[in-house]
C-alpha positions in Angstrom: 0.0 0.0 0.0 1.3 3.4 -1.0 1.0 5.6 2.1 2.4 8.7 0.6 -0.8 10.7 0.4 -2.8 8.8 3.1 -3.3 11.4 5.8 -6.1 13.0 7.7 -7.2 16.6 6.7 -8.8 19.1 9.0 -11.2 20.3 6.3 -11.8 20.1 2.6 -9.8 23.2 1.8 -6.6 21.4 2.8 -7.3 18.9 0.0 -7.1 21.6 -2.8 -4.2 21.4 -5.1 -1.3 18.9 -5.4 -3.2 17.4 -8.4 -1.6 14.6 -10.4 0.1 14.8 -13.7 -1.1 12.1 -16.1 0.5 11.2 -19.4 -1.9 11.2 -22.4 -1.5 8.2 -24.7 -4.2 7.3 -27.2 -5.5 10.8 -28.1 -2.1 12.1 -29.2 -1.2 8.8 -30.9 -4.5 8.9 -33.0 -3.3 12.1 -34.5 0.3 11.0 -35.0 1.7 13.1 -32.3 4.6 11.4 -30.5 5.6 14.2 -28.1 5.3 13.5 -24.4 2.1 15.2 -23.3 1.2 15.3 -19.6 -2.2 16.5 -18.3 -2.5 18.4 -15.0 -5.6 16.9 -13.6 -7.2 20.0 -12.0 -10.6 18.4 -12.3 -9.6 16.2 -9.3 -9.8 19.2 -6.9 -12.6 18.7 -4.4 -15.0 21.2 -6.0 -14.1 19.8 -9.5 -12.0 22.5 -11.0 -8.8 24.6 -10.9 -11.0 27.4 -9.5 -11.0 25.8 -6.1 -7.4 27.1 -5.8 -8.3 30.6 -6.6 -11.6 30.7 -4.7 -10.0 29.6 -1.5 -6.9 31.8 -1.9 -8.8 35.0 -2.9 -11.0 34.5 0.2 -8.0 33.9 2.5 -6.1 36.9 1.2 -9.2 39.1 1.6 -9.4 38.0 5.3 -5.7 38.8 5.8 -6.2 42.3 4.5 -9.3 42.9 6.6 -11.6 43.3 3.6 -14.1 40.8 4.9 -15.3 39.8 8.4 -17.6 37.2 9.9 -21.2 37.7 8.6 -20.1 39.2 5.3 -21.6 38.1 2.0 -19.2 37.2 -0.7 -20.3 38.2 -4.3 -18.8 37.0 -7.6 -19.6 37.0 -11.3 -18.6 33.6 -12.8 -19.0 31.1 -15.5 -19.6 28.7 -12.6 -16.4 27.1 -11.4 -15.1 30.1 -9.5 -18.5 30.4 -7.9 -18.3 26.8 -6.9 -14.8 27.2 -5.5 -15.9 30.3 -3.5 -19.0 28.7 -2.3 -16.9 25.7 -1.1 -14.6 28.1 0.8 -17.5 30.2 2.1 -19.2 27.2 3.5 -16.1 26.1 5.4 -15.2 29.6 6.6 -18.8 30.7 7.5 -19.7 33.3 4.9 -22.8 33.8 2.8 -22.3 33.9 -1.0 -24.1 35.3 -4.1 -23.1 34.2 -7.6 -24.1 35.9 -10.9 -23.9 33.6 -13.8 -24.7 33.8 -17.6 -27.7 31.7 -18.8 -25.6 29.7 -21.2 -23.9 27.8 -18.3 -25.0 24.3 -17.5 -27.9 23.5 -15.3 -25.6 21.2 -13.3 -23.4 24.2 -12.3 -26.5 26.3 -11.3 -28.1 23.5 -9.3 -24.8 22.7 -7.6 -24.2 26.3 -6.6 -27.7 26.4 -5.0 -27.1 23.2 -3.1 -23.9 24.7 -1.7 -25.9 27.5 -0.2 -25.2 30.2 -2.8 -27.8 32.6 -4.0 -27.7 32.3 -7.8 -28.7 35.2 -10.2 -28.9 34.1 -13.8 -28.3 36.8 -16.5 -28.5 37.1 -20.3 -25.4 35.7 -21.9 -25.7 38.0 -24.9 -25.3 41.2 -22.8 -21.9 42.9 -23.0 -20.1 43.2 -19.7 -20.7 46.9 -19.5 -24.4 46.5 -19.7 -26.1 47.3 -16.4 -27.9 43.9 -16.4 -24.8 41.8 -17.3 -23.5 39.2 -14.8 -20.5 41.4 -14.1 -22.4 44.7 -13.6 -25.0 43.1 -11.3 -22.2 41.5 -9.1 -20.4 44.9 -8.9 -23.6 46.6 -7.6 -24.3 43.9 -5.1 -20.7 43.9 -3.9 -20.9 47.6 -3.1 -23.6 47.1 -0.5 -22.7 47.2 3.2 -21.2 44.0 4.5 -20.8 42.6 1.0 -17.5 41.9 -0.8 -17.1 41.7 -4.6 -14.2 39.2 -5.3 -13.8 40.4 -8.9 -11.6 37.6 -10.2 -11.0 39.4 -13.5 -9.1 42.2 -11.8 -8.1 40.5 -8.5 -4.3 40.0 -8.4 -4.7 37.2 -5.9 -6.1 35.2 -8.8 -2.8 34.8 -10.7 -0.8 34.8 -7.5 -2.6 31.6 -6.6 -1.0 29.9 -9.6 2.3 31.6 -9.1 2.5 30.2 -5.5 1.1 26.7 -6.1 0.3 25.4 -9.6 3.5 26.5 -11.3 5.7 25.1 -8.5 3.9 21.8 -8.6 4.5 21.5 -12.3 8.2 22.3 -11.9 8.5 19.7 -9.1 6.5 17.0 -10.9 8.5 17.4 -14.2 11.8 17.8 -12.4 12.3 21.2 -14.1 12.1 19.7 -17.6 9.2 21.3 -19.5 9.3 22.6 -23.1 5.7 23.8 -23.7 2.7 24.5 -21.4 -0.7 24.9 -23.0 -3.2 26.9 -21.0 -6.7 28.1 -21.8 -7.9 31.7 -21.7 -10.7 32.8 -19.3 -10.1 35.2 -16.4 -6.4 34.7 -17.5 -5.3 34.1 -13.9 -4.0 30.7 -14.6 -2.0 31.6 -17.7 -0.5 34.7 -16.1 0.3 33.1 -12.7 1.8 29.9 -14.2 3.5 31.8 -17.0 5.3 34.3 -14.6 6.6 31.7 -12.1 7.5 28.9 -14.5 9.6 31.3 -16.7 11.5 32.2 -13.5 12.2 28.6 -12.9 12.6 27.4 -16.5 13.5 30.3 -18.7 13.4 28.3 -21.9 9.8 27.1 -21.5 7.2 28.3 -24.0 3.7 29.3 -22.9 1.0 28.8 -25.5 -2.5 30.2 -24.9 -5.6 28.5 -26.2 -8.5 30.7 -27.0 -12.0 29.8 -28.4 -13.0 31.0 -31.8 -15.3 34.0 -30.9 -13.2 35.1 -28.0 -11.1 38.3 -28.1 -8.1 37.4 -25.9 -5.5 36.0 -28.3 -2.7 38.0 -30.0 -2.2 39.2 -32.6 -5.7 40.7 -32.8 -6.1 39.3 -36.3 -6.6 35.9 -34.8 -9.9 37.2 -33.3 -11.5 38.4 -36.5 -14.4 36.0 -36.0 -16.8 37.3 -33.3 -19.5 34.8 -32.4 -21.1 33.0 -29.5 -19.6 29.7 -28.6 -20.8 26.7 -26.5 -17.6 25.9 -24.6 -17.9 27.1 -21.0 -15.3 28.6 -18.9 -13.1 29.7 -21.8 -12.4 33.0 -23.5 -13.7 36.6 -23.0 -15.1 39.4 -25.1 -12.2 41.6 -23.7 -8.8 41.1 -22.2 -9.0 40.9 -18.4 -6.9 43.4 -16.5 -4.9 40.7 -14.7 -3.7 39.3 -18.1 0.0 39.7 -18.8 0.3 39.1 -22.6 4.1 39.4 -22.4 4.3 36.0 -20.7 2.6 34.2 -23.6 4.8 33.1 -26.5 2.1 32.1 -28.9 -1.6 31.6 -29.2 -3.8 29.0 -30.9 -7.6 29.3 -31.7 -9.9 26.4 -31.4 -13.6 26.0 -32.3 -16.5 24.2 -30.5 -16.6 21.2 -32.9 -13.0 20.2 -32.3 -13.2 21.1 -28.6 -16.1 19.0 -27.7 -15.2 16.0 -29.8 -11.8 16.0 -28.2 -13.3 16.2 -24.7 -15.4 13.2 -25.5 -12.2 11.4 -26.7 -10.4 12.2 -23.5 -13.3 10.7 -21.6 -13.6 7.5 -23.7 -10.0 6.9 -24.7 -8.0 8.3 -21.7 -10.5 7.7 -18.9 -10.2 11.4 -17.9 -13.6 12.7 -16.8 -13.1 16.2 -17.9 -15.2 19.2 -19.0 -15.3 20.8 -22.5 -12.5 23.3 -21.8 -10.0 20.4 -21.4 -10.9 19.4 -25.0 -10.1 23.0 -26.1 -6.7 22.9 -24.5 -5.7 19.4 -25.6 -6.9 19.8 -29.2 -5.4 23.2 -29.4 -2.1 21.7 -28.2 -2.2 18.9 -30.7 -3.1 21.2 -33.6 -0.3 23.6 -32.6 2.4 20.8 -32.4 1.3 19.5 -35.8 1.2 23.0 -37.4 4.6 23.8 -36.1 6.1 20.5 -37.3 6.9 19.5 -33.7 4.6 16.4 -33.6 7.3 13.9 -34.4 9.7 15.0 -31.6 9.3 12.3 -29.0 11.7 14.1 -26.6 9.5 17.2 -26.4 7.8 17.5 -23.0 4.5 19.3 -23.0 1.9 20.1 -20.3 -1.8 20.7 -20.8 -4.0 22.0 -18.1 -7.3 20.2 -17.7 -9.4 22.8 -15.8 -12.6 21.1 -14.7 -14.7 17.9 -14.5 -17.4 16.3 -16.6 -19.8 16.6 -13.6 -20.9 20.1 -14.8 -21.9 19.0 -18.3 -23.9 15.7 -18.1 -26.8 17.4 -19.9 -24.6 19.0 -22.5 -21.7 17.7 -24.5 -21.8 14.3 -22.7 -25.3 13.8 -24.1 -25.4 12.5 -27.7 -28.7 14.2 -28.3 -27.1 17.6 -27.3 -24.1 16.9 -29.6 -26.4 16.1 -32.5 -28.8 19.0 -31.9 -25.8 21.4 -31.9 -24.3 19.9 -35.1 -21.2 18.5 -33.3 -22.2 14.9 -34.1 -23.9 13.7 -37.3 -27.7 12.9 -37.1 -26.9 9.3 -37.9 -25.3 8.9 -34.4 -28.9 8.6 -33.0 -30.4 6.6 -35.8 -32.2 3.5 -34.6 -32.9 1.1 -37.5 -35.1 -1.1 -35.3 -37.5 1.8 -34.6 -40.9 1.3 -36.4 -40.8 4.9 -37.8 -37.1 5.0 -38.7 -37.9 5.1 -42.4 -40.0 8.3 -41.9 -38.8 11.9 -41.6 -40.6 15.1 -40.5 -40.9 15.9 -44.2 -43.1 12.8 -44.6 -45.7 14.0 -42.1 -48.2 15.9 -44.3 -50.4 17.2 -41.6 -47.6 19.2 -39.9 -47.3 22.9 -40.7 -44.2 25.0 -40.2 -44.2 27.4 -37.2 -43.7 31.0 -38.1 -40.6 32.9 -36.9 -41.2 36.1 -35.0 -39.2 39.3 -34.8 -37.1 40.2 -31.8 -39.2 43.3 -31.4 -42.0 41.2 -30.0 -43.2 42.2 -26.5 -44.2 40.0 -23.6 -47.9 40.9 -24.3 -47.5 39.8 -27.9 -46.2 36.4 -26.7 -49.0 35.9 -24.3 -51.5 36.7 -27.1 -49.8 34.1 -29.4 -49.9 31.4 -26.6 -53.7 32.1 -26.1 -54.1 31.3 -29.8 -52.7 27.8 -29.3 -49.0 28.2 -30.1 -46.7 26.0 -28.0 -43.4 27.7 -28.7 -42.4 31.0 -30.3 -39.2 31.0 -32.3 -37.5 34.4 -32.4 -35.1 35.7 -35.0 -33.4 38.9 -36.2 -33.0 39.1 -39.9 -31.6 35.7 -40.9 -30.2 34.9 -37.4 -32.2 32.6 -35.2 -31.9 33.9 -31.6 -33.8 31.4 -29.5 -37.3 30.4 -28.4 -39.9 31.6 -25.9 -42.0 29.0 -24.1 -45.1 29.6 -22.1 -43.3 28.4 -18.9 -40.3 30.7 -19.3 -42.6 33.6 -20.2 -44.7 33.1 -17.1 -41.8 32.5 -14.8 -39.7 35.5 -16.0 -42.7 37.9 -16.0 -43.2 37.2 -12.3 -39.5 36.9 -11.4 -38.5 40.2 -13.1 -41.7 42.1 -12.7 -42.2 42.4 -16.5 -45.1 44.2 -18.2 -46.9 43.6 -21.4 -44.6 46.2 -23.0 -41.3 44.4 -21.9 -39.2 42.9 -24.6 -39.6 39.2 -25.4 -35.8 38.9 -25.3 -36.1 38.9 -21.5 -37.9 35.6 -21.8 -35.7 34.1 -24.5 -34.3 30.5 -24.1 -31.3 29.2 -26.0 -31.8 25.7 -24.5 -33.0 24.0 -27.6 -31.7 21.5 -30.1 -31.9 21.8 -33.9 -31.9 19.2 -36.6 -32.7 19.3 -40.4 -36.1 18.4 -41.8 -34.7 15.2 -43.3 -34.1 13.8 -39.8 -35.6 10.3 -39.1 -38.5 10.1 -36.6 -36.4 7.6 -34.7 -33.9 10.3 -34.0 -36.5 12.8 -33.0 -38.0 10.3 -30.6 -34.7 9.7 -28.9 -33.9 13.4 -28.6 -37.3 14.4 -27.2 -36.7 11.9 -24.4 -34.0 14.2 -23.1 -35.0 17.7 -24.3 -38.3 19.4 -24.3 -37.6 21.7 -27.3 -36.5 20.3 -30.7 -36.4 22.7 -33.6 -36.6 21.0 -37.0 -35.6 23.3 -39.8 -35.6 23.5 -43.6 -33.0 26.0 -44.8 -32.5 27.0 -48.4 -32.4 30.2 -50.4 -36.1 30.4 -50.9 -37.5 29.1 -47.7 -36.6 28.8 -44.0 -39.3 26.9 -42.3 -39.4 25.3 -38.8 -41.3 22.7 -36.9 -41.1 22.7 -33.2 -41.6 19.6 -30.9 
C-alpha cells in the first residue's frame, strides 16, 4: 500500500491542489503526435476544478487584508467554477455567497451552486459586460452594499498569485524542471498569467501557448480574433482582455472551435479515462493542432503540459449527451439513428399534416407572446434578420414575467431561451423520438435560399 498521500485533513480546503500529472496516450497517438504530453488533472480538486485554488486563496487573502469579516456576504460573477470554489470556501469559513452567472452555463453548475448555499442570479449571456444587467455589472452593484465583498476575479491580483505560488511550483516539481511547452486556456487569465510568470522564472526556456476559443477576443495578434460569435464551450475566452492578463508571458496563441473542442473532450473521456469538461478538449486539441502545425509532432523528446481545468460533472446534460451533440451539429444525425425503430424510415418531411411554425421578430413584446400562446402556439421562435436567436416557451414567459416584474410592453428577449436542439427536416423520426426523451424543445428546420421553415416539438 502506498502511504504517501494517506493522511487526515482538518477540512476540505486542505485537499485543494497537489493534483496529479497524467500522461496522455491514445488521443495524441491517434493524430500521429509522438511528443510526451502530460495532463495536469485540475478536475480532481474537491470542487471539481482549478478554480478551487483561486476561490480559497482569494477569500483567504481578503481575510488577511481585513476586507471581509464574519457575517459578510461574498459576491462573484462567474461562468460557474469560481463560484463553486468560492461557495466551497465560504461554507467552510462561514460566509454567505451570491453568484451571478450567464444563462448559457449548464444546469448542473447552477443546481450545484444552489445546493452549496449560494444565491444564484442568472443573467442574459448576450449582454456585454458593461451593460447594467450583465452578470459582471450586477455583481459589482451587489458587492458595493454594506457587509458585502465583490471578489472580482478578472481584476483581482490574488487570482494569478494563486497559480504563481502553487500550480507552477507543482508542475516544476512533478516534471523535475524539464518542460518545453505549457498549453493553458484563456478565461479570467489568472491561470496563464500566474503559471507563466513563475514557470519562466524557474525554467527560462519554457514556451507558454495560450488556447482561446473562436469567438473570444483574448488572443494575440488581434487578427486571430476576427471572428466574433457565440460559442458553446464554457469557462473559456472573453469578449475583452481581463486586467490581470499579462500578454508578455505568452509566447504564442492558438484558436480552437467548438466542434474540435467537444469532440476532443469526448475522446479524453472515452480513450484516456479522464472525466473532464469541455475546456479540457479545447486545450488538448489546441495543443495537438499547434504541435502538428509547427512540425513538432514527431519529436518524442518534447515534454508538454496541458492544463485540464474542470470535471465532466458540470456537463452531463450538455456535451456528454449524444442528443445535445447532434442538436448542436457536433455529431452527425446518424449517431442517433435506430434502425429497429418502427418509424425509422419516416422523416418530418413525410408527415403531411404538420405545418411550419412562423418565426417572429425580436421586437415582440411580452404581451405579444401571451397573445400568441392564447391562440394555441406551444413555442415562439425568435429571429433577427436571418439569425435565429432562440425560443420563448409559455413556462419561461410566465416565470420571467413574475420573477423580473415584466409588463406587457417588456421585450420578449427577457424571456428568451437558448436551450433547444436543432436538426434538419430530413431527420428520421427515430432520432426525433430519442432526442425528445432528453430535451423538451427540438427545432426542425428546412433551410435554403427560398425558404426557412421550422417545426417545433
